[in-house]
BATOR-691550 format. One record per residue (C-alpha): residue number from 1; x, y, z. Coordinates in pm, whole numbers, always signed. Example, Ala and Ser with C-alpha at 12.3 -4.5 7.8 and 13.67 -1.06 7.14 Angstrom:
BEGIN
PT  num    east   north      up
PT    1   +1230    -450    +780
PT    2   +1367    -106    +714
This chain:
BEGIN
PT  num    east   north      up
PT    1  -15521   +6830   +4749
PT    2  -15605   +7177   +4648
PT    3  -15880   +7270   +4359
PT    4  -15541   +7389   +4138
PT    5  -15429   +7069   +4156
PT    6  -15748   +6924   +4024
PT    7  -15739   +7111   +3745
PT    8  -15376   +7061   +3628
PT    9  -15397   +6656   +3671
PT   10  -15604   +6620   +3341
PT   11  -15308   +6805   +3141
PT   12  -14998   +6653   +3357
PT   13  -15095   +6354   +3300
PT   14  -15131   +6327   +2918
PT   15  -14797   +6483   +2884
PT   16  -14652   +6223   +3164
PT   17  -14739   +5918   +2964
PT   18  -14621   +6118   +2652
PT   19  -14259   +6119   +2790
PT   20  -14334   +5757   +2903
PT   21  -14444   +5597   +2611
PT   22  -14228   +5397   +2400
PT   23  -14275   +5336   +2053
PT   24  -14397   +4997   +1922
PT   25  -14133   +4829   +1725
PT   26  -14239   +4669   +1384
PT   27  -14278   +4291   +1386
PT   28  -14131   +4056   +1212
PT   29  -14445   +3992   +1015
PT   30  -14464   +4340    +897
PT   31  -14123   +4342    +781
PT   32  -13947   +4436    +432
PT   33  -14325   +4443    +266
PT   34  -14464   +4673     +49
PT   35  -14755   +4816    +223
PT   36  -15037   +5039     -23
PT   37  -15210   +5331    +231
PT   38  -15563   +5365     +46
PT   39  -15673   +5719    +133
PT   40  -15969   +5921     +15
PT   41  -15836   +6235     +85
PT   42  -15494   +6444    +117
PT   43  -15408   +6484    +549
PT   44  -15622   +6109    +551
PT   45  -15271   +5988    +632
PT   46  -15140   +6223    +875
PT   47  -15462   +6247   +1060
PT   48  -15571   +5890   +1090
PT   49  -15245   +5688    +987
PT   50  -14956   +5844   +1146
PT   51  -14860   +5621   +1406
PT   52  -14871   +5304   +1153
PT   53  -14646   +5467    +913
PT   54  -14402   +5574   +1153
PT   55  -14366   +5250   +1310
PT   56  -14383   +5089    +965
PT   57  -14184   +5315    +758
PT   58  -13819   +5222    +855
PT   59  -13851   +4877    +764
PT   60  -14094   +4833    +475
PT   61  -14136   +5055    +169
PT   62  -14496   +5252    +205
PT   63  -14684   +5374     -91
PT   64  -14974   +5608     -48
PT   65  -15224   +5584    -273
PT   66  -15543   +5885    -274
PT   67  -15779   +5857    -480
PT   68  -15894   +6223    -482
PT   69  -15690   +6591    -446
PT   70  -15920   +6690    -175
PT   71  -16062   +6947    -434
PT   72  -16413   +7025    -246
PT   73  -16303   +7372    -203
PT   74  -16083   +7427    -549
PT   75  -15761   +7358    -406
PT   76  -15684   +7045    -553
PT   77  -15343   +7115    -627
PT   78  -15227   +7286    -358
PT   79  -15337   +6955    -150
PT   80  -15171   +6721    -397
PT   81  -14814   +6894    -280
PT   82  -14930   +6921     +46
PT   83  -14977   +6540     +75
PT   84  -14630   +6488     -92
PT   85  -14474   +6678    +195
PT   86  -14683   +6493    +467
PT   87  -14604   +6152    +348
PT   88  -14241   +6225    +363
PT   89  -14250   +6352    +707
PT   90  -14412   +6012    +801
PT   91  -14139   +5806    +636
PT   92  -14203   +5745    +292
PT   93  -13890   +5735    +102
PT   94  -13949   +5837    -248
PT   95  -14204   +6069    -324
PT   96  -14243   +5855    -668
PT   97  -14443   +5654    -369
PT   98  -14689   +5871    -336
PT   99  -14981   +5889    -627
PT  100  -15326   +6115    -621
PT  101  -15574   +6045    -836
PT  102  -15806   +6296    -960
PT  103  -16103   +6149   -1167
PT  104  -16438   +6253   -1180
PT  105  -16594   +5912   -1086
PT  106  -16453   +5988    -734
PT  107  -16551   +6309    -610
PT  108  -16429   +6470    -296
PT  109  -16792   +6465    -124
PT  110  -16999   +6394    +182
PT  111  -17279   +6230     -35
PT  112  -17121   +6034    -311
PT  113  -16993   +5703    -273
PT  114  -16730   +5556    -473
PT  115  -16788   +5260    -705
PT  116  -16588   +4932    -591
PT  117  -16482   +4868    -935
PT  118  -16299   +5187    -968
PT  119  -16139   +5173    -646
PT  120  -16010   +4815    -707
PT  121  -15876   +4937   -1053
PT  122  -15678   +5202    -949
PT  123  -15517   +4971    -706
PT  124  -15439   +4721    -972
PT  125  -15291   +4971   -1170
PT  126  -15042   +5109    -889
PT  127  -15057   +4853    -620
PT  128  -14999   +4550    -792
PT  129  -14695   +4443    -600
PT  130  -14841   +4516    -267
PT  131  -14796   +4293      +6
PT  132  -14995   +4462    +237
PT  133  -15327   +4689    +166
PT  134  -15393   +4952    +461
PT  135  -15742   +5156    +463
PT  136  -16024   +5247    +662
PT  137  -16263   +4976    +813
PT  138  -16616   +4974    +766
PT  139  -16672   +5315    +947
PT  140  -16454   +5483    +815
PT  141  -16324   +5624   +1168
PT  142  -16529   +5982   +1075
PT  143  -16821   +5770    +876
PT  144  -16735   +6003    +542
PT  145  -16903   +5799    +263
PT  146  -16578   +5819     +72
PT  147  -16330   +5650    +381
PT  148  -16605   +5355    +359
PT  149  -16591   +5312      -6
PT  150  -16228   +5252     +13
PT  151  -16285   +4925    +214
PT  152  -16498   +4784     -51
PT  153  -16332   +4856    -344
PT  154  -16042   +4680    -152
PT  155  -16167   +4378     -77
PT  156  -16270   +4348    -441
PT  157  -15884   +4421    -511
PT  158  -15754   +4160    -312
PT  159  -16007   +3883    -371
PT  160  -15830   +3568    -507
PT  161  -15467   +3744    -475
PT  162  -15221   +3686    -206
PT  163  -15256   +4052     -93
PT  164  -15330   +4094    +279
PT  165  -15574   +4365    +381
PT  166  -15532   +4552    +671
PT  167  -15817   +4806    +821
PT  168  -15794   +5075   +1059
PT  169  -16013   +5008   +1354
PT  170  -16292   +5267   +1419
PT  171  -16353   +5355   +1806
PT  172  -16659   +5572   +1967
PT  173  -16637   +5951   +2059
PT  174  -16510   +5938   +2369
PT  175  -16229   +5680   +2307
PT  176  -16150   +5877   +1939
PT  177  -16100   +6208   +2187
PT  178  -15915   +6067   +2485
PT  179  -15540   +6086   +2327
PT  180  -15279   +5889   +2497
PT  181  -15559   +5757   +2745
PT  182  -15680   +5500   +2502
PT  183  -15333   +5309   +2441
PT  184  -15441   +5076   +2742
PT  185  -15780   +5011   +2620
PT  186  -15634   +4934   +2304
PT  187  -15410   +4713   +2347
PT  188  -15620   +4514   +2602
PT  189  -15839   +4479   +2232
PT  190  -15565   +4304   +2068
PT  191  -15541   +4339   +1668
PT  192  -15184   +4482   +1547
PT  193  -15109   +4789   +1778
PT  194  -14895   +5069   +1674
PT  195  -14836   +5320   +1953
PT  196  -14585   +5659   +1880
PT  197  -14402   +5758   +2159
PT  198  -14354   +6176   +2239
PT  199  -14112   +6229   +1922
PT  200  -14364   +6022   +1725
PT  201  -14695   +6223   +1807
PT  202  -14515   +6531   +1759
PT  203  -14390   +6414   +1395
PT  204  -14756   +6381   +1323
PT  205  -14860   +6701   +1447
PT  206  -14609   +6883   +1222
PT  207  -14729   +6654    +967
PT  208  -15051   +6842    +961
PT  209  -14964   +7176   +1088
PT  210  -14632   +7232    +856
PT  211  -14713   +7074    +572
PT  212  -15149   +7056    +523
PT  213  -15117   +7414    +569
PT  214  -15425   +7523    +390
PT  215  -15631   +7223    +615
PT  216  -15553   +7354    +960
PT  217  -15909   +7531   +1077
PT  218  -15960   +7571   +1446
PT  219  -16128   +7256   +1470
PT  220  -15805   +7060   +1331
PT  221  -15590   +7203   +1616
PT  222  -15848   +7034   +1867
PT  223  -15814   +6729   +1635
PT  224  -15461   +6673   +1640
PT  225  -15417   +6776   +2052
PT  226  -15662   +6530   +2143
PT  227  -15731   +6247   +1889
PT  228  -15649   +5868   +1971
PT  229  -15528   +5837   +1632
PT  230  -15245   +6059   +1673
PT  231  -15104   +5834   +1934
PT  232  -15251   +5482   +1849
PT  233  -15359   +5277   +1592
PT  234  -15497   +4934   +1597
PT  235  -15540   +4735   +1292
PT  236  -15703   +4433   +1176
PT  237  -15663   +4160    +895
PT  238  -15981   +4146    +677
PT  239  -16072   +3775    +552
PT  240  -16212   +3857    +224
PT  241  -16394   +3546     +38
């Protein structure tokens, strides 16, 4: 093969896979449920959870509970509106099912963890009828302290209740930026896996580029083009005692 073929292969292979990947159907166990997606900032739903939302939304009621406006740069009001538009793009049926909290006890901050009891307080207020709470795992995908705080609060909320707690699996840097090439490894690892087809990936990308306009800095273009979280999610059920 010529050197140009070698250069083109890394570009052609992912594109071919995008067109060949089927969308994973929702399993019966996750149909006709009320699922509360618990996130820390507007755009978390699109950057990290898009494959799950796109697979679950057609046969479940999805609520999005975002515990900050993402106001670190003074754009809280803008980002609230952007989140609603993005959630609707990803399949949430009613804008009333998107709740954005602005509480000084939970600032958008890389260095300030949120108290579990405060997170649990808002879950009790807005997710009382949830069958499932879906949020980040103990590493928070990006390691953001606000992401990690959600898990501790969600554990406190579901303890002693009949509510399932599902967490999005964090992977290492190489897999994180391997896009569609991580699908096989994800399926092999087990758990509940949601894979988007090409149309789903493009919908997720549009949720960022068309809805979260205020957040589209240069590095976000790299994320929506290379991150496996735009293509595939694997979630696991937490055992809370």
